[in-house]
N, C-alpha and C positions, 0 to 999 in steps of 0.2 A: 252452428259452427262445426266445421269438419276437423277431425283430429288428424295428427300427423300420420298415425297408423292407417286411418281410413283413406287418406290421400295416397299412401303408398300401395295399399291393397288394390285400388281401382286399376292402375296400370298393370299390376301383376296378374290381374284377372284376364288380361289379354292373352296370356301364355296358353291357357287351355284352348282358346279359339285358334291360335296359331298352330298348336299341336294337332287339333282336329283337321284343319285344312292341310297341314303337312302330311298327315296319314293319307288323305285322299290323293294328294300329289304324288306321294311315294308309291302307292298302289298303281296309279296311272303310269308313273315312270318305270316301274318294274315290268309292267305289261307292255310297255312301248319300247322295249329294248331294240326291236327290229322295225320300229315305226317308219324310219326314213326309207328303208327298202320296200316296205309294204306300200307306203304312200306313193313312192315314185313308180311302183309297178301297177298302179291303178289308172284306169281311164278317168281323168278328172275334168270337171267343167271349167270353162274359161275363167270363172270367178274364184277358183281355188287359190289359196295363198301359197307362197313358197314354204317348204317344210321348216326352214329355219325360224320362221315367224312364230310358230306355236309356243316354243319355250319362253321367250320374252313376254309374250302376251299373257300366258297362263301365270307366270310369276307375278305380274302386276295384278291380275284378276284375283289370284288366291290371297294376296295381301289385303285387297279390298274386301273380299268375302270374310276374312278373319276379323278385320276392324269393324265391319258391319255387324257381325254377330256380337262382338264385344260391346259396341255402342247400344245395341238393342238390350242386351242383358243389363248393362249399366243403367239404362233408362227405366228398368223395372218392368220390361215387357213380359207378356204372358208366356206361360210354359208352352202353350200350343205353337207359338211362333218359333220357339227353340226346337220343338219336335220337327216342324217343317224344315227348319234350318239343317238339322241332322239328316233328315230324309234326303234333301237335295244333295248333301255331301256324299251320302251313300250312292245315290244315283250317278253323281258325277264320277265317283271312283269306279263304278261298274262299267262305264262306257268304254274306257280305253281297253280293258281286257276283252270285252266283247268284240270291239272293232278290230284291234290290232293283233291280240294274241289268238283269239278264236276265229277271226275272219268272219264273224257272224254279223254282217252289215245290216241285215234286217232286224235282228234282235237289238243291235246297237241303236238303230233308228227308233225302235219302240222305247228303249231306255231314254233316249234324249228327248223324245216327245213328252214323256212323263216328267223328265227333269225340267223341261221348259215350264210346265204347269207348276211344279213344285217351287221353282224360283219365283214365279209370279205370286203364288200364295204366300210364300215366305216374305216377299217384299210388301205385300198388302198387310200382313200381320205387323211387320216391322214399322210400317208407316204410322200405325196407331200410336206408337209411343216414341218413335224417333225417325223423323223424316230423313235425317242424314243417313241413318243405317239403311233405310229403304233405298235412298238415292245411290248408295255405294254398290247396291246389287244391280243397278241398271246397266253398267258396262258388261257385267257378267251375263246378264240376260241377253243383251245385244249380241255378244260374241256367241253365246249358246244358240241363239236363233239362227245366226249365220252358219254355225256348225251343223245345225239341223238341216238347213237348205243344202249344204255340202254333202251331208250324209244321204239325203234323198237323191241327189244327183249321182252319187256313187252307187247307190242301190240300182238306179235306173241304167247307168252306163256300164255296170259290171255285172 
């Protein structure tokens, strides 16, 4: 039987996951202060989304990433899975400064390729103890793969 304190602690444990994701988002947000002007100044492929779409999409994705990590932790998942989770957050946070602040499109591409792999590995670890936590990473993976294709096109076109 679960105690009242135990039931209260589980939802509170979501807070560190929200904080970790918020750090990645803030790093990206600070580095993307000129993102709209950079993005509009690029030669973009026909499949490029409008600039306004990125904010709403990432808001939803970041929430899913945080809940995913929390559910994995709550399910008693392995420490290795959490290490991969942290690694993909660091790679995620690094992409925006590389791309928008530094204009290093090739380095950003290398970063996002490694990020794609890190998300897959994280999802595979998460799946071992919580299928829901792994499933919550799939929209993130899909969007990141789309962003990878966009990054490749930008490298080629610019």
